C-alpha positions as CSV (number, residue, x, y, z in Angstrom):
1,M,-19.4,20.6,-38.6
2,E,-16.1,20.1,-37.0
3,R,-16.5,23.5,-35.1
4,R,-19.9,22.2,-33.8
5,N,-18.3,18.9,-32.5
6,A,-15.4,20.8,-31.0
7,L,-17.7,22.9,-29.0
8,K,-19.8,20.0,-27.8
9,T,-16.7,18.2,-26.7
10,M,-15.4,21.3,-24.8
11,A,-18.8,21.8,-23.2
12,M,-18.9,18.1,-22.1
13,A,-15.3,18.3,-20.8
14,A,-16.1,21.5,-18.8
15,A,-19.2,19.8,-17.3
16,G,-17.1,16.8,-16.4
17,L,-14.5,19.0,-14.7
18,V,-17.1,20.9,-12.7
19,S,-18.9,17.7,-11.5
20,L,-15.7,15.8,-10.8
21,P,-14.9,17.2,-7.3
22,A,-18.4,16.5,-6.0
23,W,-18.2,13.0,-7.4
24,A,-14.7,12.2,-6.0
25,N,-15.5,13.6,-2.6
26,G,-18.2,11.1,-1.9
27,W,-15.6,8.2,-1.8
28,T,-15.4,6.3,1.5
29,R,-14.0,2.9,2.3
30,A,-17.5,1.3,2.0
31,T,-18.3,2.8,-1.4
32,V,-14.9,1.7,-2.8
33,Q,-15.5,-1.9,-1.5
34,T,-16.6,-4.0,-4.4
35,G,-17.7,-7.6,-4.3
36,K,-16.7,-10.1,-1.5
37,P,-13.3,-10.1,0.0
38,L,-10.7,-12.5,-1.4
39,L,-9.9,-13.9,2.1
40,P,-12.0,-15.1,4.9
41,A,-11.8,-13.1,8.1
42,V,-9.4,-15.6,9.8
43,A,-6.9,-15.4,6.8
44,E,-7.4,-11.7,6.7
45,A,-6.3,-11.5,10.4
46,L,-3.3,-13.7,9.7
47,L,-2.2,-11.4,6.8
48,A,-2.6,-8.4,9.2
49,E,-0.2,-10.4,11.6
50,V,2.3,-11.1,8.9
51,A,2.3,-7.5,7.6
52,E,2.7,-6.3,11.1
53,T,5.7,-8.6,11.6
54,I,7.3,-7.2,8.5
55,L,6.7,-3.6,9.7
56,P,5.9,-3.5,13.3
57,A,4.8,-0.5,15.3
58,T,7.4,1.7,16.9
59,E,6.9,5.3,17.7
60,T,5.0,5.3,14.4
61,P,1.9,3.1,13.7
62,G,2.8,-0.3,12.2
63,A,1.3,-2.0,9.1
64,K,-1.6,-3.6,10.8
65,A,-2.7,-0.2,12.4
66,L,-2.6,1.6,8.9
67,G,-4.6,-1.2,7.2
68,V,-1.8,-2.4,4.9
69,H,-3.4,-6.1,5.0
70,Q,-6.4,-4.4,3.3
71,F,-4.4,-2.8,0.7
72,I,-2.6,-6.0,0.1
73,Q,-5.9,-7.9,-0.4
74,K,-7.3,-5.1,-2.7
75,I,-4.2,-5.2,-4.8
76,V,-4.1,-9.0,-5.2
77,T,-7.8,-9.1,-5.9
78,D,-8.0,-6.3,-8.4
79,C,-4.8,-5.9,-10.0
80,L,-2.9,-9.3,-10.0
81,E,-3.6,-12.4,-11.9
82,P,-5.4,-15.4,-10.3
83,S,-2.2,-17.2,-9.7
84,A,-1.1,-14.4,-7.3
85,Q,-4.4,-14.9,-5.4
86,Q,-3.6,-18.7,-5.1
87,T,-0.2,-17.8,-3.9
88,L,-1.5,-15.6,-1.3
89,S,-4.1,-18.1,0.0
90,K,-1.6,-21.0,-0.1
91,G,1.1,-18.9,1.5
92,L,-1.1,-18.0,4.5
93,T,-1.8,-21.6,4.8
94,A,1.9,-22.4,4.8
95,V,2.6,-19.7,7.3
96,E,0.2,-21.2,9.9
97,S,1.3,-24.7,9.3
98,L,5.1,-23.7,9.7
99,A,4.3,-21.9,12.8
100,Q,2.4,-25.0,14.3
101,Q,5.2,-27.4,13.2
102,T,8.1,-25.1,14.5
103,Y,6.6,-23.6,17.7
104,G,3.5,-25.8,18.4
105,K,1.3,-22.7,18.3
106,A,-0.5,-20.3,15.9
107,F,1.5,-17.6,14.1
108,A,-0.4,-15.0,15.8
109,A,0.2,-16.3,19.3
110,G,4.0,-16.3,18.8
111,D,6.3,-13.6,20.0
112,A,8.1,-11.3,17.6
113,G,11.1,-13.4,17.4
114,Q,9.2,-16.6,16.5
115,R,7.2,-14.7,13.8
116,M,10.4,-13.5,12.3
117,D,11.8,-17.0,12.3
118,V,8.8,-18.4,10.5
119,L,9.0,-15.6,7.8
120,K,12.7,-16.1,7.4
121,T,12.2,-19.8,6.9
122,M,9.8,-19.0,4.2
123,E,12.1,-16.5,2.5
124,Q,15.0,-19.0,2.5
125,S,12.8,-22.0,1.7
126,A,13.6,-24.3,-1.3
127,D,9.8,-24.1,-2.1
128,A,9.3,-21.7,-4.9
129,D,5.7,-21.0,-3.7
130,Q,6.7,-20.0,-0.2
131,K,9.4,-17.7,-1.5
132,A,7.0,-16.2,-4.0
133,F,4.5,-15.6,-1.2
134,F,7.1,-13.9,1.0
135,G,8.3,-11.7,-1.7
136,M,5.0,-10.7,-2.8
137,V,3.7,-9.8,0.9
138,K,6.9,-8.1,1.7
139,G,6.8,-5.9,-1.4
140,L,3.2,-5.1,-1.1
141,T,3.5,-4.4,2.6
142,I,6.3,-1.8,2.0
143,R,4.5,-0.2,-0.8
144,G,1.2,-0.1,1.1
145,Y,2.9,1.3,4.2
146,L,4.9,4.0,2.2
147,T,1.8,5.1,0.2
148,S,-0.5,5.2,3.3
149,E,-2.2,8.5,4.2
150,Y,-0.3,8.6,7.6
151,V,3.1,8.1,6.1
152,M,2.6,10.4,3.2
153,T,1.2,13.3,5.3
154,N,3.2,12.9,8.6
155,L,6.5,11.4,7.6
156,T,7.2,12.4,4.0
157,H,5.2,15.5,4.0
158,F,3.9,14.8,0.5
159,E,2.2,17.6,-1.3
160,F,-0.1,16.9,-4.2
161,A,0.6,20.0,-6.1
162,P,4.1,21.3,-5.4
163,G,5.7,24.3,-7.0
164,R,5.1,27.5,-5.0
165,Y,5.9,30.8,-6.5
166,H,7.6,33.3,-4.2
167,G,7.7,36.5,-6.2
168,C,9.2,38.8,-3.7
169,V,12.3,37.1,-2.4
170,P,15.3,39.2,-1.3
171,V,18.4,38.3,-3.3
172,K,21.8,38.9,-2.0
173,Q,24.2,40.1,-4.7
174,K,27.5,38.3,-4.8
175,P,30.4,40.7,-4.5
176,I,32.4,41.0,-7.7
177,S,35.9,40.1,-7.3
178,A,38.8,41.6,-9.0
179,K,39.6,38.5,-11.1
180,E,36.2,38.4,-12.7
């Protein structure tokens, strides 16, 4: 009986391995999207500006161009507890109100220096919620940027399966010294 079960398990595993590439290749951004997004469009645009302020575009694309704000939203929605979702929503509200109080205009309308001042103020704030928001968004922005397809393929040259075998490589023999 055990032999029959082992053969059945092996056949199912082989069928799964054969069908896996066809199933995984059909993934697109639209098919991975589940449910409604955590943030409304206005808040998502503000999150994109915050991420862009943390990692702006230089000769490489910035966080906004690589969709890091969508990564942040996906991680907070799917992987973190509801308190983190509230921290994100409240923090974005705090960013906008702090920008209005300090500069009299929206965060997105400010220049790079004004935006950095708002985020530095939040980072150094005595309010634990603002510090938690900034720490979470900064960490997720860096993680999202470094694991983006652009950075992994163009900057770090990540290879999914390393370990090449070079069978025919000329080897130079070290000359033997008299002391050896």
